[in-house]
N, C-alpha and C positions, 0 to 999 in steps of 0.2 A: 313647293318644297316644304318639308316638315321634318322636325326632329322626332323620330319614331320612339314610342314608349317600348319598354322591354316586352317582348313577345308579340308586338304589333307588326302586322304584315304591311308591305308596301302596296299602295293603291295607285294603279296607273290611271292618269287622267289626261284626256285629250285637250290640248290648247292649240288651236289651229295656227300653223305657220311658225310656231316658236317651240323649241325644245332647249331648255337651259340657256335661253338667250341667243341661240344659233338658228339660222334658217333651216327648216325641216328638210328641204331638198338636199342640204349638204350632208345629211346623215348617210347618204349613199357613199360618200367619200371617206368619212370617219365618224366614229361615235362621239356624241357630246358627253362631257363629264359634268355631273351635277355636283356643286359644292356641298361639302358636309354641312348639315343643319347645325345651327348654334344651339347647344343644349341649354336647358334651364339652368340659371346660375352663372352662365358664361356670356350673357348678352353684353357685358362690359367688363374690362379689366380695371383694376384700381389704378389711379393716376400715380405717376412716379413721385416720390417724396425727395426732398433735398438730400437726405442722408443715403439715398439709393442711387445716386447718379453715376457712381463708379461701378460699372457692371462686370469688370474683370478684364483679363487680357487674352488676346488671341495671337497666333503666329501669323505674320504677314511675310511670306517667303520672299527673299530678295531685299527686304527692308528691315526686318527684325520684329520683335514682339511689340504690339501696340495695345494701349488701353482703350476700352470702349466706353465713351462718355455719353450718358443718356441726356437728351434734352428734357427740361422740365415743362416747357411750353411748346406745343405744336404751332400755335399762333398766340397772339396776345390774349385771346379770349377762350382758348381751348387748351387744357392741360394735357401733356403727353403721357403716353403709356410706356410700359417697359420694353426694352430691347434685351433679350436674354443672351448670355454667352454659353455655348455648349462645347465642352471638351477642348477648349483652347484652340479650336480650328473653325468654329462656326458662330454666327449670330442669327438670332431668331426675333425679328421685329414683330411686335404685336400691332394690331390695328391702331392707327392714329399715334404712331411712335416715330421717333427720329433719334439717331445717335451718330457720334463723330469719332474718328480714329484719332488718338492722341498719344503723346510720349509720356504723359503723366496725368494723374487725376487727383483732385481733392474734392471730397463729397460736398455738394451744394455750391461749388465755386466753378466759374468758367474763366479761363485764361487763354487768350488767343495765342500767346507765346508757347503754350504747351500742346497745341494741336499738331498732329503729324503733318509734316511738310514733304510731300512725295513729288519728286521730279520725274515726269512721265515722258517728256520730249525725247524721241528716239527709242522709246521703250514700249513694251506691251504690258498692259494691266489686265489680269485675268482672275476669274473666280468661278465657282460652281453655284448654280441657282436651282432651287426646287420650287416650281410654280404650280405643282399639282393642286387642283381645286381652287386656285386663285383665279376666279372667273371674271365675267364682264362686270365692270363697275369697281374692280379692285386694281390697285396700282402699287407694285413693289418697285422701289427705286434704289438706284446706286448712282450718286452724283460725285463729281470732283469740284470742290469749292475752295477759293483762296482765303480760307478763314484765318490762317496764320497772319495774313497781310491786311486783314480788316480790323482797324483799331476802334471801330464804333460798336458798342455792345449790343445795340439794337433793342427794339421793344420786346423781343423774346429773351433778352438778357444773356445771350450766349454767343454773340458775334456771328450768328447765322445770316447769310445774305444770298441774293440771287436776283436775276433780271426781273422776276415777277414778284419780288418781295416788297416793293415800294409801299403798297397799301396793306401789307401783312406785318412781317417783322420790322420793316421800315428801311432796311439797308440793301442797296443793289450792288451787284458785282457780276463778273462773267461766270458762266457755269458750263461744265461738260456733263451732260446727262448721259452717262453710260447706259442707263437702263431706266425706262418707265415701262412696265410690262405686266401682263397677266398670261394665263395659259392660252389665250386666243390672239393677243396682239403684242407687238414689240416696237419700241420707240427709242432710238439713240439720236442725240442731237447736240449741236454746238450753239452757244449763245454768248454774244458780246453783252456787256453790262446793260446797254440800252436797247437790247433786241430780245424781248420775251418770246417772239415767234421762232427765231433762229433758223437753222437748216437741219433737216432730219432724214433718217433712213429707217427702214424696217417694214412693218406691215400693220395696217389698221387706220381707221379714220379716212379722211379725204385725200391725203397726200402720199401715203407710203404704200408702195406696191412692189418692193424689192423681192418679195416672195408671196405665196398665197396659203390658203388654209389646208391644201394638200401637203404642203411642205413643213408648216409650222402649226402646231396645235395638238390637242389630245388625239392620239392615234395616228398622227401625221407620219409620212414616210421618211422625212429627214430628221426633224426635231419633234419627238413625241413628248409633249410637255406634261404628260402624266408621270414622267420620270425626270430626275435631275439632268442637267446638261451644263456644258462648259461655255463660258463667255470670255472672249479675248478681244480687247480693243487696243490696236497698235497705233501709236502716234509717230508716223514716219516722217523723217526730215529729209530735205534735199541736200545737195552738195554744199550749200551755204549754211547748213545747220538750222534752216528755217522749216517750220511745220509745213508739210506738203500734202499729206493725206492722212485721214483718220479711217482705219479699216476695222470693221466689225466682223468677227467670225463666231458662229455658234456651232458647237460640235457635241456629239453624244457617243458614249461607249457602245451602245447597242445599235448604232446606225452606221451605214457604209457611206453616207453622204453628209455634207455640212452646208451651212448657209453663210453667205458672205455678202457684204455690201460696203461701200466706201463713200466718204465725203472728200472730194478733192477740189471743191470750189465753194467759196462762201463770200458772196459779194453783198454788201449792205450799202446801197447808194453808190458812192464813189470809193468806198472803203474796202480793203482786202481783209476779210474777217480772219482767214487763216494766219496771215502775217501778224495781226494784232494779238491773236491768241497765242502765237508762238512766243512772243515776248513775255506774256503773262505766265505761260507754262514753265518757262525757265526759272521763275521764282518759286514754283512749287504749289501744290494743291493738297487739300484735306479730303479723304474719302468720307462720304456721308451716306448712311443707309436709312431708309424710312419705308413705311407701309401705311397706306390709307385707302379709304373707299369713298365713293361719291356717286350720285346718280347722274352726273354731268360729265362723264369721261368719254363720251362718244367721239371727241376730237382725237382720242388715242385709239379706241377699239371699235368705233362705229362702222356702219356700212359704207359711209362716204357717198359722194355724188354718183359714183358708178355702180353702187349697190354691191360691190364685191368685197367689202370689208367683213370682219368676222361677227360683230355683235349687233343684233336688232335693237336691243335696249340694255341698259345697265341695271344690275340687281345687287346693289351694295349690301343689302341686308344678308345676302347669302355668302359674303366673303368669309373665309376661314379666319379664326381669331389670330393666327400667326403664320409666317412663312419662314424659309430658311435660306441663308447664303453661307458659303463655306470655302475653305482653301484659297484664300486671297494670295496673290503673288504678283510681283513686278520683275520683269526681266528685260535685258537689252535686246534691241532689234525686234524682228518679227519672227518668233519661233514657229516650228512646225505646229500643225493643228493639235491642240490639247483636248483631251476627252476626259469626261468625268470618270474617276476611278472607282473601284469597289468600295472604298471608304465612304465616298460621297453617297453612294447608293445605300449602303448599310446605315449610315447616319440618318438618311431620309426615312428609311423604313422604321428605325427606332423611334424617331420623332412622331411619326404617324401613329405608331402603336401606343406611345405614351399619351397622345392626345385622345385616342379612343378609350383608354383606361380611365383617364381623368373625367371624360364625358360620362362614362358609365357610373363612376362614383358619384358625380354631381347629381345624376338622374336618380340614383338610389336614395341619396340624402333627401332629395326633393319629394320623392314618393313617400318616404318614411315620415317626413314632416307633415305632409298632407294627410296621411293616415291618422297621425296623432291628433290633428285638429278637426277631424271629421265630426260634425255635430250629430247628435242622436236624432233620428227622424220618427221615433215611435215611443214605446213605453220603456224608458231608460231603467226604471227601478226593477222591472221584472227581467230585464235583459232580452226581452223579445222585441221584434220589430223587423220590418223588411230591410233588405240590403240597400245600401246607398245607390242612388241613380247617377252619381257623379263619376264620370270617367276620367276627367282631367281637371286640374285647377291651377290657377295662377293668382296668388294672393298679393295684396298690397301694391297694386299697380298705380303709379302716379300719373294723373292726367291734369290738364290745365283748361279750365273753362273760361271762355271769352266773356267777361262781364261788362265790357264797354260796348257801345253801340256798334262800332266796327273798328278793327285794328289792322294796320298794314303789316305785311310780311316783307322784311327788308333783306337785301343781299348780304349785309354784314351787320354786326351789332352796333349800329350808330343811327341816331335819329336823322342824320343827313344822308344815309345810304339810300341807294335806289330802291324803290318800292316794286316788288315782284307781283303781288296780288293782295287781296284783303280777306279777312276772316270776320264773319258776322257774329253778333252776340248769341251766346248759347252753344257755339261750336266747341267741341272738345279736342284739344291739341296734345300731341305726345312729342317729347324730345328731351334734351339734356339742358340743365340750367347752367348758364354762363353769366355769373354776376347777376344783373337784373334783366337778363334776356333769356328766352327759350330758343335753343337751337333745334329746329324742327327735324324730326326723323326724315322727312322727305326733302329737306333743304330749306334754307332761309331762316331768318331770325324774327322773333316777335318780342316786343318789350313786355316784361311782366308788370313793371310800374315805372313811372318817371318821377324822379326826386325833384321836388320844388317846394314852395312854401307850404302847400297842402299836396301831399303825394297823390298823383293820379294813378289808380290801379286799373290795369287792363286785363290781367289774368289772375284767377284764383285756383289754388292747388286743390285737387280732389283725389281721394284714395278709394279705389274700388277693387273687388275681387271678381274674377271671371271664372266660370265653370263651363265645361263641355259635358253634357249629360249623355249617359248611355242610352236612355230612353225617356219618353214622357216630356211634358211641357215644363217650363221654368217654374211655374207656380207650385207644382207638386213637390219640388225640391226646396221650396221656401226662397226662391229667387225671382228675379224680374227679367222679362224679355228686353232685348236691346232695341232702342228707339231710332237710331240713325245709322246710315251707311258708314260714316266715319268711325263711330264707336264699334261697329262690327269689324272693321279693318284693324282697329287697335286691339280688340279682344283676340282676334285670330293670331296676330303677331305675338301677343303676350303668351298665348298658349303654345307657341312654337311653330305655327304655320307661316313659313317665310314667304310663300306665294299668297299674298293677301289680296289678289284680284277678287272682287265681289260681284257676283251675278245679281243684279238688282231688278226687282219687280215692284212696280208701283201699284198694280192691281192684279191680284192673282187669286182666282176663285177657290182653288183647291189647296194652295200652299198656306202654311201657318205664318202668322205675323212674327217678325223679329229676325234674328240672325241664327243661321244653322249650317251644319255641315252635311253634305250628301255626296257619296261616291268621290270623296277627296276634294270636292269643290265647295267654296263658301258662297252662301246665298243670303240675300236680305230682302224681306218683303215689308214694305212701308205702309200698306193699307190696313188701318185699324179694324176694318170690317172683317178681316181674316183671323181675328184673335181666337174665334171659337173653332177654327179648322183643326182637324186631327193632325198630330205630329207624325204619325206613321213610323217609318224606320229612320226618320231624320234625327240627327244629333243636334239638339238645340244648344246654342251658346248663350249663356245667361250672365247676369251681373248682380252684384249685391246691392247696388244703388243705381238709380237712373236719374241723370241730370237732364231735365227737360226745360223748355222755355217757361213752363208754368211752375217750376220749382223742383225740389229734390224729393224723389220717391224712394223710400227705404223699405228693406225687407221687414 
């Protein structure tokens, strides 16, 4: 997957058994949709600031107007990104964001008494969702959480809680997960406070087979997730007024069929989960929207033990920067099947077009900036000289070099957290900084340093520029070849190649040394004996500095 440059044509590349994370034999049933590439300049949104937490108001039919309150922290160690409000009827969460419905908002402050308190027992909660391009490894969420009734502010400082939050924000509570979903998988579940596993319905992972990929997914016959569709969740009560069934219905204006599933039993040991939730729902819940990505979401969208789930692997780097939810409503009873109307579809089309326009503008700015900084490669004073051999560039990329003998990669940013693997001295790591920890792009945390009487430093910051050449070896452009497979992956990602699978050769008599692009695929040759080999038609990927075990090599 790659963000194409203006005028650049698409190169089709064979990758056996996988097409956009979906088994290739399933293409006979419906086409796979490849997520939009993340354009240069949009790899990350700015974190939300305290004076930006009040995002605006939207109409919540059957309840009234509500304020959208942005979380400042997605977790105690990761700052949250924005949730935008569009046209007073829709919200658009950016990756790694979360927001709450509230009756009022004061910028930078969180008050549990101000959160919306929606009573859903005996009613149907509905909304429209657009999951187009939200692929494997992406998770768009709509949850109902008793935040008005949680008096503990939590480590996230906003009263957020959930059955899985004990080791994150710190406060636990029951949760109704109306939606954990992407364009291939759907997950609706109920959870008591002490039951993170809960009971669930939908499609994906090892447990949910209420429908299949011919019924739900891009191009599917019932719910084509390339387009918006309507979600309705009914909380049906029995004659005694106690929660009896939770029924999920997905419907779409362009489809003659809909999908439905229900939860009518929830037993946890000797406890009746539906009965316990019934008492809690009578007190009211707060709608919460969020959107995130991870490479460990196969519990939701994976193949499962029977191999009939949707996703072979998760590709979080390909998740679009935002998604959209609109037309929220609450109504008594279980109404007739609701379908997305023309407003939802039009709003979705407008959002996609705005995203395309912004991506084009960012790309133009990037190209203009790169042209302005292009160095002279010949006789500058006479104005003569051959054209630049550089086809693409990505400047000022931050990497972190392991300067300690070996460092552990931990599950969370704590020296007591579980060790997942180790990184050796000289390895170059890429990720985002969270206080004194590096959150790796592929998952896990590595300590940058440990504060003690004499600080122990494990990682040191490095700044490099990557170039993809139109022709010729790196040395002819005043650059250096890349020395490691990991650096090749990092360079490819920085240049916009989201499919960073590297074809690696340790000894190749005809191939040139280093990292290069050929027919849409990325290659790395590690044998120094191949340094004199001809580059041919390959596009070499080069670097301004090379960090090797023997020291720093500069241009």
